[in-house]
C-alpha positions in Angstrom: 24.8 6.0 -4.2 24.1 6.8 -0.6 23.7 10.4 -1.4 20.9 9.6 -3.9 19.3 7.3 -1.3 19.2 10.0 1.3 17.9 12.5 -1.2 15.1 10.1 -2.2 14.1 9.5 1.5 14.0 13.2 2.2 12.2 13.9 -1.0 9.5 11.3 -0.4 9.1 12.4 3.2 8.6 16.0 1.9 6.0 14.8 -0.6 3.9 12.7 1.8 4.2 15.0 4.9 3.5 18.0 2.7 0.3 16.5 1.3 -0.9 15.7 4.9 -0.3 19.3 6.0 -2.1 20.6 3.0 -5.1 18.4 3.7 -5.0 19.5 7.4 -4.9 23.1 6.4 -7.8 22.9 3.9 -10.2 21.9 6.8 -10.8 25.6 7.6 -10.3 26.9 4.0 -12.9 27.4 1.2 -12.8 25.3 -1.9 -9.8 26.1 -4.0 -10.3 28.5 -6.9 -8.2 31.2 -8.7 -10.1 34.1 -7.0 -7.9 36.6 -5.3 -9.6 36.2 -1.9 -9.4 32.4 -2.0 -5.7 32.4 -3.1 -4.9 34.9 -0.3 -6.6 32.7 2.3 -4.5 29.7 1.2 -1.3 31.8 1.2 -2.1 33.1 4.7 -2.7 29.6 6.1 0.6 28.6 7.7 -0.2 24.8 7.8 -1.2 24.6 4.1 1.6 26.9 2.9 4.2 24.8 4.9 2.8 21.6 3.3 2.9 23.1 -0.2 6.5 24.2 0.2 7.5 20.8 1.5 5.7 19.1 -1.4 7.4 21.2 -4.0 10.8 20.9 -2.3 10.4 17.1 -2.2 9.6 17.0 -5.9 12.8 19.0 -6.7 14.9 16.7 -4.5 13.4 13.7 -6.3 14.5 15.1 -9.6 18.0 15.6 -8.2 18.0 12.0 -7.0 16.9 10.7 -10.4 19.7 12.6 -12.0 22.3 10.9 -9.7 21.1 7.3 -9.5 19.3 4.6 -11.5 15.5 4.5 -11.5 15.7 0.8 -10.3 17.2 2.2 -7.1 15.3 5.4 -6.6 11.8 4.1 -7.3 11.8 1.3 -4.7 13.3 3.6 -2.1 10.5 6.1 -2.7 8.1 3.4 -1.4 9.4 4.2 2.0 7.5 7.4 2.0 4.5 5.5 3.5 6.7 4.5 6.5 7.8 8.0 7.1 4.3 9.2 6.8 3.2 6.7 9.4 5.9 7.9 11.8 4.9 11.5 11.2 1.3 10.7 11.8 2.1 8.9 15.1 4.2 11.7 16.6 2.6 14.8 15.1 -1.0 13.8 14.5 -1.1 11.5 17.6 -2.4 8.6 15.6 -2.1 5.2 17.2 0.1 2.7 15.5 -0.2 -1.1 16.0 2.5 -3.7 16.0 2.1 -4.5 12.3 2.8 -0.8 11.4 6.1 -1.0 13.2 7.0 -4.3 11.5 6.2 -2.6 8.1 8.4 0.4 9.0 11.2 -1.8 10.1 11.1 -3.9 6.9 11.0 -0.8 4.7 14.0 0.6 6.6 16.1 -2.5 6.3 15.0 -2.7 2.6 16.3 0.8 2.0 19.6 -0.1 3.6 19.8 -3.2 1.4 19.1 -1.2 -1.7 21.8 1.3 -0.8 24.3 -1.4 0.1 23.6 -3.5 -3.0 23.2 -0.8 -5.6 26.2 0.3 -7.5 27.1 3.2 -9.8 26.5 2.5 -13.4 27.6 4.0 -16.7 24.8 5.4 -18.7 23.8 3.2 -21.6 23.4 4.6 -25.0 19.9 5.9 -25.4 17.8 6.6 -28.5 15.1 9.2 -28.8 12.8 6.5 -30.1 12.7 5.0 -26.6 9.9 7.4 -25.6 7.5 6.4 -28.4 8.2 2.7 -27.6 7.5 3.3 -23.9 4.3 5.1 -24.7 3.2 2.4 -27.1 3.9 -0.3 -24.5 1.9 1.6 -21.8 -0.9 2.2 -24.3 -1.2 -1.5 -25.2 -1.1 -2.4 -21.5 -3.8 0.1 -20.7 -6.0 -1.2 -23.5 -5.8 -4.7 -22.0 -6.5 -3.5 -18.5 -9.4 -1.2 -19.5 -10.8 -4.1 -21.7 -10.7 -6.3 -18.6 -12.2 -3.5 -16.5 -15.2 -3.1 -18.9 -15.8 -6.9 -18.9 -15.9 -6.9 -15.1 -18.3 -3.9 -15.0 -20.6 -5.5 -17.5 -20.7 -8.7 -15.5 -21.4 -6.7 -12.3 -24.3 -4.9 -14.0 -25.7 -8.2 -15.2 -25.6 -9.6 -11.8 -27.0 -6.3 -10.4 -24.1 -5.9 -8.0 -23.7 -2.3 -6.6 -20.3 -2.6 -4.9 -17.1 -2.7 -6.9 -15.5 -6.0 -7.6 -12.0 -6.6 -6.2 -10.7 -7.0 -9.8 -11.8 -3.5 -10.6 -10.0 -2.2 -7.5 -6.8 -4.0 -8.6 -7.0 -2.6 -12.1 -7.3 1.0 -10.9 -4.4 0.5 -8.5 -2.3 -1.1 -11.2 -3.0 1.6 -13.7 -2.1 4.4 -11.3 1.0 2.7 -10.1 2.2 2.0 -13.7 1.8 5.7 -14.5 3.7 6.8 -11.3 6.6 4.5 -12.2 6.6 5.7 -15.8 6.8 9.3 -14.6 10.1 8.6 -12.8 11.5 6.6 -15.8 10.7 9.5 -18.3 12.2 12.1 -15.9 15.4 10.0 -15.7 15.4 9.6 -19.5 15.4 13.4 -19.9 18.6 13.7 -17.7 20.3 10.9 -19.7 19.5 12.7 -22.9 21.2 15.8 -21.5 24.3 13.9 -20.4 24.7 12.2 -23.8 24.6 15.5 -25.8 21.1 15.4 -27.1 19.2 18.7 -27.6 18.4 20.4 -24.3 14.8 20.9 -25.4 14.3 17.1 -24.7 14.7 17.7 -20.9 11.7 20.0 -20.4 9.8 17.8 -22.9 10.4 14.7 -20.8 9.6 16.6 -17.6 6.2 17.7 -19.1 5.4 14.1 -20.1 6.4 13.0 -16.7 4.1 15.5 -15.0 1.2 14.5 -17.3 1.8 10.8 -16.5 1.9 11.5 -12.8 -1.3 13.6 -13.0 -3.1 10.9 -15.0 -2.0 8.4 -12.3 -3.6 10.5 -9.6 -6.7 10.6 -11.7 -6.9 6.8 -11.9 -6.0 6.4 -8.2 -8.8 8.9 -7.2 -11.3 6.9 -9.2 -10.3 3.7 -7.5 -10.3 5.3 -4.0 -13.7 6.9 -4.6 -15.5 3.7 -5.5 -13.3 0.9 -4.1 -11.4 0.0 -1.0 -8.3 2.1 -0.2 -6.3 -0.9 1.0 -6.5 -2.7 -2.3 -6.0 0.4 -4.6 -3.1 1.8 -2.5 -1.3 -1.5 -2.2 -1.6 -2.3 -6.0 -0.5 1.2 -6.8 2.6 1.1 -4.6 3.7 -2.3 -5.7 3.1 -1.5 -9.4 5.0 1.7 -9.2 8.0 0.0 -7.7 8.0 -2.9 -10.3 7.4 -0.5 -13.2 10.3 1.7 -12.2 12.6 -1.3 -11.9 11.5 -3.1 -15.1 11.3 -0.1 -17.3 14.6 1.2 -16.0 16.3 -2.0 -16.9 14.6 -2.6 -20.3 14.4 1.0 -21.6 17.3 2.8 -19.8 19.8 -0.1 -19.9 20.1 -0.4 -16.1 21.4 -3.7 -14.8 21.8 -5.7 -11.6 25.1 -5.5 -9.7 27.8 -7.8 -11.1 28.8 -9.2 -7.7 26.5 -12.1 -6.5 26.4 -10.8 -2.9 25.5 -7.3 -4.0 22.9 -8.6 -6.3 21.3 -10.7 -3.5 21.3 -7.8 -1.1 19.7 -5.5 -3.7 16.9 -8.1 -4.5 16.4 -8.7 -0.8 16.1 -4.9 -0.3 13.4 -4.7 -3.0 11.5 -7.5 -1.4 11.6 -6.0 2.1 10.4 -2.7 0.8 7.5 -4.2 -1.0 6.5 -6.3 2.0 6.8 -3.3 4.3 4.6 -1.2 2.1 2.0 -4.0 1.9 2.0 -4.3 5.7 1.7 -0.6 6.2 -1.3 -0.3 3.9 -3.1 -3.3 5.3 -2.1 -3.1 8.9 -5.6 -2.7 10.3 -6.9 -5.7 8.3 -4.0 -7.8 9.3 -4.5 -7.0 13.0 -8.2 -7.7 12.7 -7.5 -11.0 11.0 -5.0 -12.0 13.7 -7.4 -11.1 16.5 -10.2 -13.1 15.0 -7.9 -16.1 14.6 -6.7 -15.8 18.2 -10.2 -15.5 19.5 -11.3 -18.6 17.6 -8.3 -20.5 18.8 -9.1 -19.6 22.4 -12.7 -20.6 22.0 -11.8 -24.0 20.6 -9.2 -24.6 23.3 -11.7 -23.7 26.0 -14.3 -26.0 24.5 -11.9 -28.8 24.3 -10.8 -28.3 28.0 -14.3 -27.9 29.4 -16.0 -30.5 27.1 -15.2 -33.6 29.2 -16.0 -31.9 32.5 -19.4 -30.8 31.2 -20.2 -34.3 29.9 -19.2 -35.9 33.3 -21.3 -33.4 35.2 -24.3 -34.0 33.0 -23.9 -37.7 33.6 -23.9 -37.2 37.4 -26.9 -34.9 37.3 -29.0 -37.2 35.1 -31.0 -39.6 37.3 -30.4 -43.3 36.8 -33.2 -45.7 35.8 -33.0 -47.6 39.0 -33.4 -44.4 41.1 -36.6 -43.6 39.1 -38.0 -47.0 39.7 -37.2 -47.0 43.5 -38.9 -43.6 43.8 -42.0 -44.8 42.1 -42.2 -47.9 44.3 -41.8 -45.8 47.4 -44.6 -43.5 46.4 -46.9 -46.6 45.7 -46.1 -48.1 49.1 -46.8 -44.8 50.9 -50.2 -44.5 49.0 -51.2 -48.1 49.9 -50.3 -47.7 53.6 -52.3 -44.5 53.9 -55.3 -46.4 52.4 -55.0 -49.2 54.9 -55.0 -46.8 57.9 -58.1 -45.1 56.6 
């Protein structure tokens, strides 16, 4: 179990860091095309080439991890890729990390340890080739419902003449992409199980092709959400939906189950929860810090107003002239005026 956990961590690190290096390398490169000069410029760029190799290597390690362990273990651990990416960006790209980022990384790390400690080796359940159509049908129905909800929200937004995306639309795009990412891992695992149980070997590349198509469609929906919506909402929903889809589909379609021992089951569930919380904190760390700062400033202002309020009121009472003082001053002015008249 720990071997598959380590493979998953290394694989997701390779995927995320590889994409960052590819993005950094494309800054000085022309738009990608299949022309010889363009392909040669990409191949000669060390940063982009290193990222591409790391991305491919991470994908191969992920397939190996899926062949060794249940999807309900691999998919949650893959959520730690965001934590590894944050550490890499801090030390390599010199990006500043706040306290919430470190808390999210810590939670994801402890969650990974919990999943590794609570997970157990499982015997492969008997699979049927008809599981793939049932999975595809379930995802199809779910997407019909989500897209129907999305069209309703878009129609309401147009009727209200709102230009910005509604938060519901951002959530739907994130859920759709995350569901497809989770299903990609489930279908890949299904191909390896078919191979172990003596099914035709042709099913393995078929499952891998379906997995690649599912992952590519997930990137399409995520890109649409990121283009028009807020990255924090789309990315959070995608990460959480990917983890939950991998866990639920692995248990319902692949026959995976929770550990039999109560302590191991509790540790595994706690590990899932910590990973999800860590991912949410990492995605929304800037907003969380901003919210905490605003609250602290408001608290300081209210405390200062409460402390200085009585002092200001007392000072205002002292500075305000009393009615008797006003009367005495008027009487004094009248006496001075009358005495001057008598002298004249």
